[in-house]
Residue, then its C-alpha position, 0 to 999 in steps of 0.5 A: m267647849k262650844k265649836v263654831a264654824v266660821i266661813q268668811d274670807l281672811s283679809s291680813f289688814g282691815k281687822c275684819s272677817l275672820t281677824a275679827a270673829l277668832p279673837v272674838l268668838s274665842v274670848m266669848g268661850s267657843q271654839a271658832c273654826p274657819l272655813p275661808t272663802a278667800v285670802l286677801t292681802a287687805q279688805t277691799g276698800f283699800s286702793s289695792y289689794y290682791c285676793k286669793d278666791l278658795t272656791n275650789e278649796m272649800v269642798h276639801y274643808t266639808d269632805e275632810w271635816s265630815n271624814m273626822g266626825a265634826a259637829f259644830d254648835g254654830i255656823q256663821t258665814g259672812y264675806v262670800t266672793g260669788e253665787k258658787q260658794i253660796a253653793h258649797i255652804f249649802h252643801f256644808l249646812e247639807l252636812f253639818h246644819r243639825d236641829k240644835t246648830k244655831l246659824l248666823v248669816d251675814p249677808v254681806l252685799g253691798d252699803d250706801g245702796q249698792l250693790y258691790k261691784m264684784f257681785s252679781t244679781n244672781l248672788v242676791d238670789q242665792m243669799q235670798v235662799l240662804v237667809k230663809t234658812a238662818d236662825i238670825i240675819t245681821p244685814n245693814i240697811t242696803e242689804c235688807c233692802l236688796l234682799t227684801g226688794i224695798s226701795y233703799e232710795k225712799i228709805k232714805r229720803y225721809k229726813d224727819q227720824k220718826s218716818f225713817f225709823q219707820a221705814v227701816e222697821e217696815a224693811g226689817r219686819l218683811l224680811q223677818q216674814q219672808t225667812n221666819a229668823h231673828v232679824i238685826v238690822t245694822g248700821i242705822s242712822m240718819e244724815s247728819s245725826n250724831e246717834i247709830g243704831n241697830l234695829y232687832v225684829d222678831a215674830e214678836q218684837i221691835y227693839l232699837k239700840q243706839s249708840a253715838y256716832n262719830g260719822e266714820s265708817y270703820s272697817g270690820t265693825g259689821d264683822l264683830f257685831s256678828s261674831i258677838m251675837m253669835g258668842g252670846m248665842m253660844r253663851g245661851q244670853s238673850i238678843k237683846e242682852t247680846m245686842v247691849l254688849a256689842q254696842q257698848f263693846l264697839q262704842a269703846a273700840i271706836t272712842t279709843t280709835s278716835l283719838t288716833s291718827f288710824s285711817p277707818k279702812e284700817g278698823i278699830h282697835f278693839e283688842q284692848h277691850l276684849n276683856l268687855l266680851f268676858 
């Protein structure tokens, strides 16, 4: 069985991060080995939450796993609390990132054109270095802009679909050129659009996959998407094939959720659709 080290937070409410990654990777046939960056009572979109930063604990995971001779087929990174944790991730990669180890970096930095208020520009600088080591990067548009220096405001000013997607493609292509990784820009949608999509860019191709969009932004969908992409890599699936699977899974779960009174900040009802990932 393939083993994946998953480096991100554990939020009790919000159905995101580790509570999303663990069931997805498990049902897709991999053993998920969590390395928590923080423990939160609820994801940061809630009006009140408690966060226990685990920066000082991360080294113990690295040391103990090294002592026991652990090896990983995949490494997946997500939410970190700051640039000190990026330094720990670099140390982790020195020990466990081998030639055949697949690395997926979800560069959690911001949304809606803004860096998250708990982060500094120093974290952006460190994330720019980290993504250059990745096989797959899964930023949203804001994160793609932060990593490349492209203007988010300029992209969002385009009102016709062709120009908008060309601008997103430009940002994705630049990030791909800077990192030589497979880049998937996630959650792409124009204002008032009834479609949302993900754009895959590598050195040879561009691929856009769109789905129906109900206008809501649900907690954890990006984490679920990234985890499915990692699970697909571990199964030897192509990126395109896995993208289609991820969007079918998310669309089914979002449709189910939309029929309930569940708040978007609480996530989506994905559990009953895990059978789609077998």
